[in-house]
C-alpha positions in Angstrom: 55.1 78.8 137.7 56.2 76.5 140.6 58.7 73.8 139.8 58.1 70.1 140.4 60.5 67.5 141.8 61.5 66.2 138.3 62.4 69.7 137.1 64.4 70.5 140.2 66.3 67.2 139.8 67.2 67.9 136.2 68.4 71.5 137.0 70.5 70.1 139.9 72.0 67.5 137.6 73.1 70.1 135.1 74.6 72.3 137.8 76.4 69.3 139.4 77.9 68.1 136.1 78.9 71.5 134.8 82.2 72.1 136.6 82.9 68.8 138.1 86.6 68.5 137.2 87.5 71.8 138.9 85.4 70.9 141.9 87.2 67.6 142.3 90.6 69.2 142.2 89.5 71.8 144.8 88.2 69.0 147.0 91.6 67.3 146.7 93.2 70.6 147.8 91.0 70.6 150.9 92.0 67.0 151.7 95.7 67.8 151.1 95.7 70.9 153.3 93.5 69.7 156.1 93.7 65.9 156.4 96.7 64.3 154.8 99.4 65.1 152.3 100.2 61.4 151.5 96.8 60.1 150.4 97.2 60.4 146.7 98.5 58.5 143.7 101.9 60.2 143.5 103.3 59.1 146.8 101.0 56.2 147.7 103.3 53.6 146.3 106.5 54.9 147.9 108.6 52.3 149.8 109.5 54.7 152.6 109.0 53.3 156.0 108.6 56.8 157.5 106.1 59.2 155.9 106.2 62.5 157.7 104.4 65.8 156.9 106.6 68.9 157.1 103.9 71.4 156.4 105.0 74.7 155.0 101.7 75.5 153.3 99.9 75.9 156.7 102.0 79.0 157.4 101.0 80.6 154.1 97.3 79.8 154.7 97.5 81.4 158.2 99.2 84.4 156.9 96.6 85.0 154.1 93.8 84.4 156.6 95.4 86.9 159.0 95.6 89.5 156.2 91.9 89.0 155.4 90.9 89.3 159.1 93.1 92.4 159.7 91.7 94.2 156.6 88.0 93.9 157.0 85.7 95.0 154.2 83.7 98.1 154.9 80.2 98.4 153.4 78.6 101.8 152.5 75.0 102.2 151.4 74.5 105.3 149.3 70.9 106.5 148.7 69.5 106.5 145.2 66.6 108.4 143.6 64.5 110.0 146.4 65.9 107.9 149.2 66.8 110.1 152.2 70.4 110.1 153.5 69.1 109.3 157.0 67.6 106.0 155.7 71.1 105.1 154.3 72.7 105.7 157.6 70.0 103.6 159.3 70.6 100.6 157.1 74.4 101.1 157.5 73.9 100.7 161.2 71.6 97.7 161.2 73.9 95.9 158.7 77.0 96.5 161.0 74.9 95.0 163.8 74.0 91.9 161.8 77.6 91.2 160.7 78.8 91.3 164.4 76.5 88.3 165.4 78.1 85.0 166.2 76.4 83.2 163.3 77.6 85.8 160.8 81.2 85.6 162.1 81.2 81.9 161.8 79.8 82.1 158.2 82.5 84.6 157.2 85.3 82.7 158.9 84.4 79.3 157.4 84.0 80.9 153.9 87.3 82.7 154.0 89.1 79.6 155.2 87.7 77.5 152.3 88.4 80.4 149.9 92.1 80.5 150.8 92.6 76.7 151.0 90.7 75.5 147.9 89.5 78.6 146.1 85.8 78.7 146.9 83.7 79.2 150.1 80.4 80.7 150.8 77.3 81.2 153.1 73.6 81.8 152.8 71.3 84.4 154.3 67.8 83.6 155.7 65.1 85.2 157.9 63.7 84.1 161.2 61.7 85.6 164.0 63.8 87.5 166.4 62.5 85.7 169.5 60.2 82.7 169.4 59.8 82.5 173.2 57.6 85.6 173.5 55.8 85.2 170.2 57.7 88.1 168.4 56.4 88.8 164.9 59.5 90.8 164.0 61.8 89.1 161.5 65.6 89.5 161.3 68.2 88.5 158.8 70.7 85.8 159.8 73.6 84.1 158.1 74.5 80.4 158.1 77.8 78.8 156.8 77.6 76.3 154.0 80.3 73.9 154.9 82.4 72.4 152.1 80.8 74.9 149.8 82.9 73.6 146.8 81.2 70.2 147.0 77.8 71.1 148.3 76.7 74.3 146.4 76.1 74.4 142.7 75.2 77.5 140.7 73.4 78.0 137.5 75.9 76.9 134.7 74.9 80.1 132.8 76.1 82.4 135.6 79.4 84.1 134.9 79.6 87.0 137.4 81.8 86.7 140.4 78.8 86.8 142.8 76.7 84.6 140.4 73.9 87.2 140.6 73.2 86.7 136.9 72.1 83.0 137.5 68.6 81.8 137.9 69.1 79.2 140.6 71.4 77.7 143.2 71.3 74.2 144.5 72.7 73.5 148.0 73.0 70.0 149.4 72.5 69.2 153.1 73.4 65.7 154.5 71.2 64.0 157.0 71.2 60.7 158.7 68.2 58.4 158.2 66.7 59.4 161.5 67.5 63.0 161.0 65.8 62.9 157.6 62.7 61.4 159.0 62.6 64.1 161.7 62.9 66.8 159.0 60.0 65.3 157.0 57.9 65.3 160.2 58.8 69.0 160.9 58.1 70.2 157.4 55.1 68.2 156.4 53.6 67.0 159.7 53.5 63.4 158.4 55.5 60.3 159.4 57.7 58.9 156.7 56.6 55.3 156.3 58.3 54.3 153.0 61.9 53.1 152.8 64.4 56.0 152.6 66.4 54.2 149.9 63.5 54.5 147.4 63.4 58.2 147.8 63.8 61.0 145.2 67.6 60.4 145.3 67.2 57.5 142.8 65.3 58.7 139.8 64.5 56.4 136.9 67.1 57.9 134.7 70.9 57.9 135.4 71.8 60.4 138.0 75.4 61.5 138.6 75.3 62.4 142.2 74.5 59.7 144.9 71.9 61.4 147.1 72.1 58.5 149.5 75.7 57.5 150.1 77.0 54.1 151.2 77.1 55.3 154.8 73.3 55.8 154.7 73.4 59.6 154.5 70.4 61.2 153.0 71.1 64.4 151.0 68.4 67.0 150.9 68.6 69.8 148.4 67.8 73.4 149.3 66.9 74.8 145.8 66.6 78.5 145.2 64.9 79.6 142.0 64.6 83.1 140.6 61.7 84.0 138.3 60.7 87.2 136.7 57.1 88.1 137.5 54.7 90.9 136.8 53.4 92.8 139.8 50.6 95.2 140.1 51.1 98.3 142.2 48.3 100.5 143.6 49.1 104.2 144.3 47.0 105.7 147.1 46.8 109.3 148.3 46.2 109.9 152.0 44.3 112.8 153.7 47.5 114.9 153.7 48.0 114.7 150.0 51.0 112.2 150.3 51.1 109.4 147.8 51.9 105.8 148.9 52.5 102.8 146.8 51.3 99.3 147.8 51.5 95.8 146.3 48.0 94.9 145.1 48.5 91.3 146.5 49.5 92.7 149.9 46.5 95.0 150.3 43.8 93.1 148.4 42.1 92.1 151.7 42.3 95.6 153.3 41.8 97.8 150.2 38.3 98.8 151.3 39.6 99.6 154.8 42.2 101.9 153.3 39.6 103.8 151.3 37.2 104.0 154.3 40.1 105.4 156.4 40.6 108.3 154.0 42.9 106.9 151.3 42.0 107.5 147.7 43.2 105.3 144.8 44.7 107.7 142.3 46.7 105.4 140.0 47.9 101.8 139.3 50.8 100.4 137.3 52.4 97.1 136.5 56.2 96.3 136.9 58.4 93.3 136.5 60.3 92.1 139.6 62.2 89.0 140.5 60.7 86.6 142.9 62.8 84.0 144.9 61.3 80.7 145.8 63.0 78.1 148.1 62.3 74.5 147.6 63.4 71.8 150.2 63.5 68.5 148.4 64.1 65.0 149.6 62.1 62.0 148.4 59.6 64.7 147.3 59.2 68.4 147.7 58.9 68.9 151.4 58.6 72.7 151.6 58.0 75.6 149.2 58.6 79.1 150.6 58.9 82.6 149.1 62.1 84.3 150.2 61.9 88.1 150.9 63.8 90.3 148.5 64.6 89.8 144.8 68.1 88.2 145.1 69.1 84.6 145.7 70.5 84.6 149.2 73.6 82.4 148.5 76.9 84.2 148.5 80.0 82.6 146.9 83.5 83.7 148.0 86.2 83.0 145.4 90.0 82.8 145.8 91.9 82.9 142.5 89.5 82.6 139.6 89.8 82.6 135.8 87.9 81.3 132.8 89.8 78.9 130.5 88.2 77.9 127.2 84.8 78.7 128.6 85.3 76.8 131.8 85.5 78.4 135.3 88.8 77.4 137.1 89.4 78.4 140.7 92.1 77.6 143.2 93.5 78.7 146.6 96.9 78.8 148.2 97.2 75.0 148.3 97.1 74.2 144.5 100.4 75.8 143.4 102.3 74.6 146.5 101.2 71.0 146.5 104.1 69.7 144.3 107.0 71.4 146.2 105.3 70.4 149.4 105.1 66.7 148.3 108.8 66.9 147.3 109.8 68.3 150.7 107.8 65.6 152.5 109.5 62.9 150.5 113.0 64.4 151.1 112.5 64.8 154.8 111.0 61.3 155.1 113.9 59.8 153.1 116.4 61.6 155.4 114.5 60.2 158.4 114.7 56.7 156.8 118.5 57.1 156.4 118.9 58.1 160.0 116.6 55.4 161.3 118.0 52.5 159.2 121.7 53.3 159.4 123.7 51.6 162.1 125.2 53.7 164.9 128.9 54.7 164.8 130.8 52.3 167.0 134.5 52.2 168.2 136.7 49.3 167.1 139.1 47.6 169.7 141.6 44.8 169.4 140.6 41.6 171.4 143.6 42.1 173.7 142.4 45.6 174.7 139.0 44.4 176.0 139.8 40.8 177.0 138.0 40.1 180.2 135.8 43.2 179.9 133.7 42.1 176.9 130.4 42.4 178.8 130.9 46.2 179.2 130.9 46.6 175.5 128.0 44.4 174.5 125.3 46.5 176.2 124.0 49.6 174.4 122.1 52.7 175.3 120.1 52.7 178.5 121.1 49.1 179.3 124.7 50.1 179.8 124.7 51.0 183.5 128.4 50.9 184.1 129.7 54.1 185.6 132.8 53.8 183.5 134.4 51.4 181.0 137.6 49.3 181.5 140.2 48.1 179.1 143.7 46.4 179.2 146.8 48.5 179.2 149.2 45.5 178.7 148.9 42.2 176.9 149.6 38.7 178.4 153.3 39.2 177.6 153.4 42.5 179.5 153.8 44.5 176.5 151.9 47.9 176.5 148.7 48.1 174.3 147.4 51.0 172.4 145.0 53.1 174.5 141.7 54.0 173.0 139.8 52.7 170.0 141.8 51.6 167.0 139.1 53.0 164.6 135.3 53.6 164.3 132.7 52.2 162.0 131.9 54.5 159.0 128.7 56.7 159.2 125.9 56.4 156.6 126.5 59.0 153.9 123.7 61.4 152.9 123.4 62.1 149.2 124.6 65.5 148.3 121.7 66.0 145.9 119.3 65.5 148.9 121.0 68.2 151.0 120.9 70.7 148.1 117.3 69.9 147.0 115.9 70.2 150.6 116.6 74.0 150.7 115.3 74.3 147.1 112.0 72.6 147.9 111.4 74.9 150.9 112.1 77.9 148.8 109.8 76.6 146.1 106.9 76.4 148.6 107.6 79.9 150.0 107.8 81.3 146.4 104.2 80.3 145.5 102.5 80.4 148.9 104.2 82.1 151.8 104.7 85.9 151.6 107.1 85.8 154.6 109.0 88.8 156.0 111.5 90.5 153.8 114.9 90.2 155.3 115.9 93.7 154.5 113.2 95.1 156.9 113.1 92.3 159.5 114.0 94.7 162.4 112.7 94.1 165.9 112.9 97.9 166.7 110.4 99.0 164.0 108.0 101.7 165.0 104.3 101.4 164.7 104.2 103.3 161.4 106.9 101.2 160.0 105.1 98.0 161.0 102.0 99.4 159.2 104.0 100.0 156.1 105.5 96.5 156.3 102.0 95.0 156.7 100.9 96.9 153.6 103.7 95.2 151.7 102.7 91.8 153.0 99.0 92.4 152.2 99.9 92.7 148.5 100.5 88.9 148.5 96.9 88.3 149.5 95.3 91.1 147.5 93.4 88.7 145.1 91.7 87.0 148.0 90.9 90.3 149.7 89.5 91.8 146.5 87.3 88.8 145.8 86.1 88.7 149.4 85.2 92.4 148.9 82.8 91.4 146.1 81.3 88.7 148.2 80.6 91.1 151.1 79.1 93.6 148.6 76.7 91.1 147.3 75.9 90.0 150.9 75.0 93.7 151.6 72.7 93.8 148.6 70.9 90.7 149.6 70.6 92.1 153.2 69.1 95.3 151.9 66.7 93.5 149.6 65.4 91.2 152.5 65.2 94.1 155.0 63.1 96.2 152.7 60.3 93.6 153.1 60.7 92.3 156.7 61.2 95.8 158.3 57.7 97.0 157.5 56.2 97.8 160.9 57.4 100.1 163.7 59.9 98.5 166.0 63.1 99.1 167.9 66.3 98.1 166.2 70.0 98.2 167.3 72.4 100.3 165.2 76.1 100.0 165.3 78.1 103.1 164.3 81.5 103.0 162.5 83.4 103.4 165.9 81.6 100.4 167.4 79.0 102.3 169.5 75.6 100.7 169.7 72.2 102.5 170.1 68.5 101.8 169.8 66.6 103.5 167.0 62.9 103.3 166.0 62.2 101.9 162.5 59.1 103.1 160.6 58.5 105.9 163.1 55.7 108.3 162.2 56.3 112.0 163.0 54.8 115.3 162.0 57.0 117.5 159.9 57.1 120.9 161.7 57.5 122.8 158.5 54.8 121.3 156.4 52.6 119.8 159.1 52.4 116.5 157.1 52.9 113.0 158.6 56.2 111.5 157.5 57.8 108.1 158.2 61.4 107.9 159.4 63.7 105.0 158.7 61.4 103.5 156.1 63.1 100.8 154.0 60.1 99.6 152.1 60.6 101.8 149.0 64.3 102.8 149.6 66.8 102.3 146.9 70.6 102.0 147.5 73.9 101.7 145.7 76.1 99.4 147.7 79.9 100.1 147.8 82.5 98.0 149.5 86.1 98.8 150.2 89.0 97.1 152.0 89.9 98.9 155.2 91.4 98.4 158.6 89.3 97.0 161.4 88.2 99.2 164.2 90.9 98.1 166.5 93.7 99.0 164.1 92.1 102.4 163.4 91.6 103.0 167.1 95.3 102.3 167.8 96.3 104.7 165.0 94.0 107.4 166.3 95.5 107.0 169.8 99.0 107.6 168.5 97.8 110.6 166.5 95.9 112.1 169.5 99.0 111.8 171.7 101.1 113.7 169.1 98.5 116.5 169.0 98.3 116.7 172.8 102.1 117.2 173.0 101.8 120.1 170.5 99.0 122.0 172.2 99.4 124.6 174.9 98.3 123.4 178.4 95.8 126.3 178.6 94.3 125.5 175.2 90.7 124.1 175.8 91.2 121.8 172.8 93.9 120.0 174.8 91.3 118.9 177.4 89.0 117.7 174.6 91.7 115.6 173.0 92.6 114.1 176.4 89.0 113.1 176.9 88.9 111.7 173.4 92.0 109.6 174.1 90.3 108.2 177.3 87.3 107.1 175.2 89.7 104.8 173.2 91.1 103.0 176.3 90.4 99.3 176.4 89.8 97.0 179.3 87.2 96.7 182.1 89.4 98.8 184.4 88.9 101.9 182.2 85.2 101.5 181.8 84.4 104.4 184.2 87.0 106.6 182.6 85.5 105.9 179.1 82.0 106.7 180.3 83.1 109.9 182.0 85.1 111.0 179.0 82.1 110.4 176.7 79.8 112.3 178.9 82.2 115.2 179.2 82.6 115.4 175.4 78.8 115.5 175.1 78.5 118.2 177.7 81.2 120.3 175.9 79.4 119.9 172.6 82.2 118.0 170.9 80.0 114.9 170.5 76.3 114.2 169.9 74.5 112.1 172.6 74.4 108.4 171.7 72.1 107.1 174.4 68.9 108.4 176.0 70.8 108.8 179.3 73.2 111.2 177.6 70.3 113.1 176.1 68.7 113.4 179.5 72.0 114.5 181.0 72.5 117.1 178.4 68.9 118.4 178.8 69.4 118.6 182.6 72.7 120.4 182.2 71.0 123.0 180.0 68.2 123.5 182.6 70.8 124.0 185.4 72.5 126.5 183.3 69.3 128.4 182.8 68.6 128.3 186.5 72.1 129.5 187.2 71.5 132.3 184.8 68.4 133.2 186.7 70.2 132.9 190.1 73.7 134.3 189.6 76.4 133.8 192.2 77.7 136.5 194.7 80.3 137.9 192.4 77.8 138.2 189.7 75.4 139.8 192.1 78.0 142.4 193.2 78.9 143.0 189.6 75.2 143.5 188.8 74.8 145.7 191.9 77.7 147.9 190.7 76.2 147.9 187.3 72.8 148.8 188.7 74.4 151.6 190.8 76.0 153.0 187.8 72.8 152.7 185.9 71.0 154.5 188.8 73.5 157.4 188.8 73.2 157.6 185.1 69.4 157.5 185.5 69.5 160.3 188.1 71.7 162.4 185.8 69.3 161.7 183.0 66.3 162.7 185.4 68.1 165.9 186.3 68.7 166.7 182.7 65.1 165.8 182.0 63.9 168.1 184.8 66.0 170.9 183.5 64.8 170.2 180.1 61.2 170.2 181.4 61.8 173.5 183.3 63.3 175.1 180.3 60.4 173.8 178.3 58.0 175.2 180.8 59.7 178.6 180.6 59.8 178.5 176.9 56.2 177.4 176.9 55.2 180.2 179.2 57.1 182.7 177.1 55.4 181.3 174.0 52.1 181.4 175.8 52.6 185.0 176.9 53.7 186.0 173.4 50.7 184.2 171.9 48.5 185.9 174.5 50.0 189.3 173.8 49.5 188.7 170.1 46.0 187.6 170.7 45.2 190.7 172.8 46.9 192.9 170.2 44.8 191.4 167.5 41.7 191.7 169.7 42.4 195.5 170.3 43.1 196.0 166.6 39.8 194.3 165.9 38.0 196.5 168.5 39.6 199.6 167.0 38.6 198.5 163.6 35.1 197.7 164.9 34.9 201.2 166.5 36.2 202.8 163.4 33.6 200.8 161.5 31.0 202.0 163.9 32.1 205.6 163.5 32.1 205.1 159.8 28.7 203.6 160.0 27.4 206.5 162.2 28.8 209.0 159.8 27.3 207.2 156.9 24.0 207.2 158.8 24.2 210.9 159.4 25.1 211.6 155.8 22.2 209.4 154.8 19.9 211.2 157.1 21.1 214.5 155.8 20.6 213.4 152.3 17.1 212.2 153.2 16.3 215.5 154.8 17.6 217.4 151.8 15.6 215.1 149.6 12.6 215.6 151.6 13.1 219.3 151.5 13.6 219.3 147.8 10.5 217.1 147.5 8.5 219.5 149.5 9.7 222.4 147.5 8.9 220.7 144.4 5.5 219.8 145.6 4.9 223.5 146.5 6.0 224.7 143.0 3.9 222.1 141.4 0.9 223.2 143.4 1.5 226.7 142.5 1.9 225.8 138.9 -1.2 223.6 139.1 -3.1 226.4 140.7 -1.9 228.8 138.1 -2.7 226.3 135.3 -6.2 225.9 136.7 -6.8 229.6 136.9 -5.4 230.0 133.5 -7.7 227.3 132.1 -10.6 228.8 133.8 -9.7 232.1 132.3 -9.5 230.6 129.0 -12.8 229.0 129.3 
């Protein structure tokens, strides 16, 4: 549910009143370190005519800031769940690019300065269109410093974490002049402010602890960030390739039918709870209400030393513990200056007879005394000799011994609580680079708390950046990536390609559903790492044999680390050679084209070898020809032997065939003879049978005849 102006005012009032004592002490630290060290109740009533500032704290502040800048925080996005490793590398690159911008550098520098001085600094993240001049619709994440963060930014009193990510709101004040406020109202609402500014929302009916409109006619506008847990409905669609995609129902409610018509099928829906961030800009009324991309409040606090005491958050910087010894030193040095300035100068004492007649020479002091030399009497009026030189001198103003002793003690007291300094036992001007690095490590221990808390701030900044980027980088576009070694290159976000293995359409560098674990660590900046790498490469080069191909690669690598405009050509040449040798992947389209062209030339050279290669090939071909001729002769001999063998086999087979044929003819003839013999025997048998039949027939006829005659006889 949206908040109204009264609710925002009450929440701001609670946040402002919660930690007011600590905030006022931190504000006094800022004043002491940056403006004046005498504007307080302790030394305000001092009777000293001279009030000097002999600032020792500034050295400690600069040393701590130098430690923070020389040990930059490195952020690493690790993929979670099904997020691809390439997507993590992609967001690593665009995050490095964002932190290198001028506005980001200013935000970080201002925050660390306030962190070291008073114990709390910070900045905010916001989105804007990349280029308004050409109507670009691509948004980018920017950073903006919140000046005097301790006095102008108030978190939810219930937030306890170092990054305040467990709070539900942040309230940030922005001062405007009356004319500036009227212009802001015109820009945000489009209406002219006609009512009196003094009757604005800054003066509610009930008592309000913070004067929104100060005596100098400043109008304070609040930028109020509110986090609210809301339910969101997600629609899961399946495309024509079988891939499932999840969309916010609110985002696609106007194009849901178009998705279905284009081949998408709604397969499931689910409800989730997510945080939604709303930004309210409030003056005499709510001037603007905007939803912020992501699910994290984009305000990043950067703490110095921080503890909880009896439930109250207490923070401080380098200034707080050094204020008392610094005050004491200022008082001591000013008192010493007063002694010197108020005390009379030491003067010589003469008798009247010594300077009688020359008094004018001794009455002028300093620059008014233009005499080249001074005169005095050597004898008195009686002719008696006088003492030459001054009889005596006026006494000097004595300095209290306690003052002399305490001055050294006060300086030591400041250094003990603030300034790490250089240990005397290793303050050697002839230290090597490695020894200096070890020394720097010892000095960094003095500022470790500030470095460690700054690491938490950068980690939360990276989480907010990833949360915002997942919503604004939702269409294909070119983005600049910065690698760990500082190289920049252009990469396409949300690029659609076809997977060669599966044939499905995939989207590269897609942050919309990516999940990351963000890690931060304190490391050396690129310049320090580069210098260390140069020293190590030189050591390796001296150990390698001149003929070793790796030596050339290391020399080229060393050339890529050279600084200055004069070495630009050498760096480019070395990078190109490393790419050609295969020691480095191409970073730019030009290098990719160069590598492809080199491969084509190698293929052409392989097709068109040089003269030595041709001669070698000719010799090889000649040898192959001789070998082939030998093989042909052997083959011919083999063929001849085969022919002879084949002819012998053919003759043998023919002889065997003829032999078998003769045997068959003999057998046939024998069979014919046997058949003729059988025929003869058969014929003979038939003849015999015929003869026997005829004989039998004759006997039978005889018998028949005899039987007839006999029968007739009987009859």
